[in-house]
C-alpha positions, 0 to 999 in steps of 0.5 A: 400517154404521158411520161409518168404513165410510160415509165410505170408501164415499162417498170411493170413490164420489166418486173415480171418473171416473163422478162427473165424467162425471155431475156435472161438475167441481164435483161440486155443484149450482150449479157454480162460479157458486154457489161464486163467490157463496159466496166473495163472501158470505164477503168473501174477500180476497187473502192470506186462508187458506181451508180447503175441506173435502171438496175432491174434485179441487180445483175449489173450492180452485183457483178460490178461489186463482186468482180470489180470490188466497187461500191455499187448503188442501183436505182430502179423505178419498180419496187419489186425489182428493188426488193429482188435486187436487195435480196440477191445482194444479201444472198451473195454476201454483197450487202456491204458493197451493193445497195438498191433504191426505188426511184426515177432516173429523171430525178435521181435521189443522190447528192451532186458529184458523188459517183466515180462512174454511172452505168445505164444498160439498155434503158436510156432509150426507154426514158421519156425525158432523155435530156433530163436523164442525161443531166441527172447522170452528169449531176451525180458524177464527180468532175472527171467521172465517167458514164458508160452506156449500152443501148439500142440505136435506131433510125426512127424515120425508117422503123416499120409500124409494127416496131412503134407504139408502147409495146415496142417502146417497152422492148427498147425499140420505139423511142431509141435514137441514132448513136449520134443523137445520144452523143449530142444529148450527153454533150448538152449535159456536159458529158464528152463522148470518149468511145463508141463501139458497135455491138449489133450482133448482140442485138441479133443474138437476143432476138434469136434467143427470145424467139427460141425461148418463146417457142420452148415456152409454147411447148413446155408452159403454154398456160404460163405464157398465156397468163403473161399477156404476150401476144403469141400471134403477133410475136413472130412478125414483130421478131422478124421485123426486128431482125430485118431492121438490124440487118438493114441498119435501122436497129442496132446496139452500141456501147458508149463511154463519156466523161464529165467536164471537169469545170461543169457546174453541179447544180441540179437541172431545172424541170423540163416537163410538168408531169407530177412525179410518181412517189417512190 
């Protein structure tokens, strides 16, 4: 499966209602509490322009627009998510400070050096071409602008077989990297790491949350759960494997902030793959 196909599968999965049922509104460990912590570490202030990459249904971008009074742009690969996010912005009275676009994190449809900050929560680990995405983050940031990431970390060589493959990749596990590797690929793009924090407990809590919600749905809505395609027989063993991996230090969750080098050239990076770009 090539990179475009992986991105399409991930986008399709994360636009389904079952994801909201199992993960909650934020779609990532730590929820809005961790998002606020990330925003504080980025020193966001009113009037700043912020890009949320892989914005999903708009939870993070809308929070930043509302609580921090920034101008928030969100971009997501799934048109269904973009439509839902834009509708949520209208309903919340934030359409003047939050806008959403369908597009690709590896080909951001924005000019060079236009954002004060870029955030990307629990998504870099799913991108097939991570160096390209990091280069795009750097390209759209103003010199001295900051990147904020929260993401799954992993020791790929120690991942058990059941935590590999497409399903686990969609679940932000199979292609996650060690925190040091994320920092290295950001450095290669001209983004200097400022801060890292360990938030493994948030990942452990989300695994428990998914298990509890699956068990509830088995009782209250078994037909709806069956329609989603969730492998109910395999789910318990996968969740147990993930929980054990967190306890053993194989899986984790981290917060990272980085700053764009002030002398960094803002020309777009050359293509690093030959897969045809999917039209937005």
